[in-house]
C-alpha positions as CSV (number, residue, x, y, z in Angstrom):
1,X,-32.6,262.1,120.2
2,X,-33.3,259.2,118.5
3,X,-29.8,259.1,117.2
4,X,-28.2,259.0,120.3
5,X,-30.2,256.2,121.4
6,X,-29.8,254.6,118.2
7,X,-26.1,255.1,119.7
8,X,-26.9,253.9,122.7
9,X,-26.8,257.0,124.6
10,X,-29.2,259.3,126.4
11,X,-29.8,262.0,124.5
12,X,-30.9,265.6,126.0
13,X,-32.9,268.4,123.7
14,X,-32.7,271.8,125.0
15,X,-34.2,275.0,122.6
16,X,-35.3,277.2,125.1
17,X,-32.6,279.2,127.4
18,X,-34.8,279.1,130.3
19,X,-33.9,275.0,130.6
20,X,-30.8,275.5,130.0
21,X,-29.5,274.7,133.6
22,X,-31.7,271.9,134.1
23,X,-30.9,270.0,130.6
24,X,-26.7,270.9,131.9
25,X,-27.2,269.6,135.0
26,X,-29.1,266.3,133.7
27,X,-26.3,265.6,131.5
28,X,-24.1,265.7,134.1
29,X,-25.8,263.4,136.7
30,X,-26.3,260.9,133.9
31,X,-23.7,257.9,134.6
32,X,-23.1,257.1,130.9
33,X,-22.4,259.0,127.8
34,X,-25.0,261.1,126.7
35,X,-25.6,263.1,123.7
36,X,-26.5,267.3,124.1
37,X,-28.4,269.0,121.4
38,X,-28.1,272.7,122.2
39,X,-30.1,275.1,119.7
40,X,-28.9,278.5,119.7
41,X,-30.2,281.3,117.4
42,X,-29.2,281.2,113.8
43,X,-26.5,284.4,113.8
44,X,-25.6,283.3,117.3
45,X,-21.3,282.7,117.8
46,X,-21.1,280.0,120.0
47,X,-17.7,279.5,121.0
48,X,-16.0,276.6,120.4
49,X,-17.2,276.6,116.9
50,X,-15.7,273.9,114.3
51,X,-16.5,275.3,110.7
52,X,-18.6,273.1,108.1
53,X,-15.5,270.8,106.7
54,X,-12.6,271.8,109.0
55,X,-11.3,268.9,111.5
56,X,-11.5,269.9,115.3
57,X,-7.9,271.1,115.5
58,X,-9.0,274.1,113.3
59,X,-11.8,275.1,116.0
60,X,-12.6,279.1,116.1
61,X,-12.2,280.6,119.6
62,X,-13.8,283.7,120.4
63,X,-11.4,287.0,120.2
64,X,-11.5,286.6,124.1
65,X,-10.1,283.4,124.4
66,X,-7.7,283.8,121.2
67,X,-6.3,287.1,123.4
68,X,-6.2,285.2,126.2
69,X,-4.1,281.6,124.5
70,X,-1.4,284.9,123.7
71,X,-0.9,285.9,126.5
72,X,-2.3,289.3,126.3
73,X,-4.0,291.1,128.9
74,X,-8.0,291.5,129.2
75,X,-9.5,294.6,130.0
């Protein structure tokens, strides 16, 4: 949050799933740039994901997102 403030942004930290909705609403209600630090379980797959050292155009999507993008029908 201090890094966000150093860049003139609002910093929001959310580390408890119970607080996620309120944190997202706070972020959306703020009139200006926001850096939203959402802590997740270390082994959770959070998509889209940019692997370390890779550019943003090589982000990984979930299997469902890839299937949807290719026109596959999800059942």
